N, C-alpha and C positions, 0 to 999 in steps of 0.2 A: 107971171103963168103961173096957170094950178101942176102944181107939184108933186110929186108923191116917191116917196123913196121904200122901192119896197128891197124887205131883206128875209129870204129866207133862209131856217136857223134848224138846227138840229145841236140839240144837248150846250144852248150856247148861257145856261143865264149866269154863270161869270162872268159874261161882259155885256148882254144884250142893254143892262139899264144903263150902265156909263156909257155904251153907245148911243143910245138913244139920248141922253143928255149931250154930248159933243156933237150930236148931231144939230139936235136946236141951236145949241153958239155957234154953229158954221152958217148953217140956214134956215131961219126963224119962219121961213115961210113957208115951208114944207108941212105935210102930213106921212105920216110914214105907217106901213101895213108889215107888218113882223106875219112870217111866211112859215108857222112851227111844225114842222113832222112828228107829234106826237112824240114829244120830248122828257123820255124818262128822268128827266132830272129839274123839271119846273118849268122849263121858259114858257112853256106856254100860258100856264097858270099866272107866273111872274107878270107876262106883257098882259094878260084879264086886269089883272088887279091895275096894271097903269093906266091902259084905257078909258078906264073909270075914272082917275085924276084926272085925265087929259084926254079930251074928246077927237084930238089929233094925232093920236096913238090907234089902229087898227091891229086887229089882229085873226089871222083867219088859222086855224086850226084843221091839218091834214089828219085822217086816222085810217085810206087805203093809199095801196101803191104809193108809196114812199118812193124820196128818190127828187134829185136835184132840178133835174129837167123837168117834171112834171111838178113840182113846188111855184119853180120858176113862171113854168106857163099857168098856173092856178093867178099868181101875184100878177100879171100881166094885167091878165083877162078882169081882176079885183079892181085894180088899179084905172083900166079904160073904161068899164061899168061904174066906178066912183066919179069920173067924167077928169082925171088927169088930162092935161095938154100935157105935159112932160111927165117922164116916168124916169129914175136914178136906179139903176141895178147895184149893192152892194154885198160884200158879206159880212158878218159879225165878227168877226175874230180880232179887227182891229188892222190885218191888215191892209185894208182899203182907210186908210185913215179920211175922217169927215172934213180935216185941215183943208182937204181937195176940192168941195164939192161946191164953194166960189170962182175954180177954175171949171167944173165943169160941167156948172149950166153956165156961166159966159158963153163959152163954147157954143153954143147949140147960135150963137148968132150966127155961127162964120159955115156952121154945117147942121147935119139932122140928124147924126148918134156922134156923140164923140168920149171917149174912150180913155180911160188913166191907166194912160204906157207906163210899164219897166224900160223899154228898148229904146226910147228916145231920146235925144237928147236934153240934158236934167234930168231925167229917170230914172230908180237902179231896185236893184231886187238884193234886199239887205237880210244879214241871219238865216239862210237856210243854207243845211247842208250842198256840198259838191254834187253830191246823185242828186239830188229835187233839183237843185237850180240846171243841175244840165239836163236833165229832163225835158224843164223850160225850156231850154234854148234847142234844141232840136227837136220837142215839137210846134213849134214858132217854125222854125226850118220845113219840118214835111207838111204843117198845115199851108204854107205859102204856096210849095213847091205843089202840091196834089193840087188845091183851091186855083193857085194861079192867083193871088191877091197879093197886094203888096201892103198890107198889114205890119206892123213890126211886132205890135204885142195881140196876137190871136186868142190865145187864151183869158187877156184879163174878164175878170166878170164884173169890174167898175166900171158903168156905162149911164148913159142918161140918152135916153130917146126922145126926139119928140113923136106927138099921138100919132100923126100920120104912118112913119113907118110902121110902126104895130099895128097898125088897123092892113095895110094895104100888104102888108107879112100873111096876115093873119095865123095870130098865136094860137090860135083852136086846130089851126092842119100843122102845128113842127113833130117832128117826131122824134126827136131826140128823150131818152126819158132819162141820162144820167146827164154826166156835166158836158157833154159836145154841145149841149143845147145853147154854150155859150158863142159858139165857132156855127150850128145854124142859125143861128137869128145873124149872126155877121152878115154871114153869107148871102142870107137872105136879102135882109139889108143893100148888100152892094148888086147885087143883081138886080136888084128893084131902082136901080138909079139915084138910092140917096147919097147925098154927102156925110163924107166918114172924118173925125179930126181926132188927132190922137195928143192930150196933152200929158206931160211931166208926173211921174209920182213917184214915189221913193213905195215901193214896197215890199211890207216889214213882218218877216215871220207870225205867225201867231205867238205872244207869249201864256196865255193861260187856255185850259182846256186843250183835246185833242181833237187831230184833223181826220175828217173822214175817209182820208184819200189812203187809195192801197193801190198794186200793182193788177187785178181784175180793174175796176175803174177805169185805169192808165189804159191798158189794152184796150177794150168797150170803145175806149175815146178817138184811138188812134182805128180802128173797126172803120169807125162811121165816116169819117170825114173825105175816103173812095166812094163811100153811099151818097155822100151830099154831091160829090163831082158826079157821079154817074145820072144821079136826078137831074142836075142843071144841066147836062146833058141831052139828056130826053126829053122829049113830053109830060113825060110824069110831070114833074117839077110846076109847074104850071097848075097841076092837078090837086098835088096839094097847099099851092099859095092857097 
């Protein structure tokens, strides 16, 4: 299956080269796309050099309207245009360990969307403080309650999609501009009738670099959830897909 691993980045020069090496070590058949939001630390320039050395490394430079959601949409669109039959989405900070890639890809034999999950048997959330862990637990409870879905790890950004899923939900119609893109794509997939499988992973907080998470981003994400629910209950959802 022709597979592309899509990695949005912002200031990940300390991590990205090592991560790419490990991805190829665990999934030698994939191509890798780095979607860089004009990182001032030179992440994009580093990937430019790596892509010259290895044609299976791709880079997409974004210079305007930066943000996790927009970067994700641009990356998914690139992967579909490239011809990917499956698209993996993951972070660059090693919180998403490449060693789980074989299990995620294998999960496509039973499902259309496979999530790397901290909150199913065998999964764990390691290395973060009490407050961040509590926020994640609360966020998942809140999302399940509002959207009425049974997924244990609704906030996981480590997942793989079959091409059919991304074509059906129409990535160009997605409205989230921040991290809530994760929930919007998941919710759209469920509403479209696709099968979702959770595979246990151990999520380890980043060891290098700085997280872009802040309470403004968190608040905006919480606000987006009832909006998604409202759209799903109205005729507007179909217009957006």
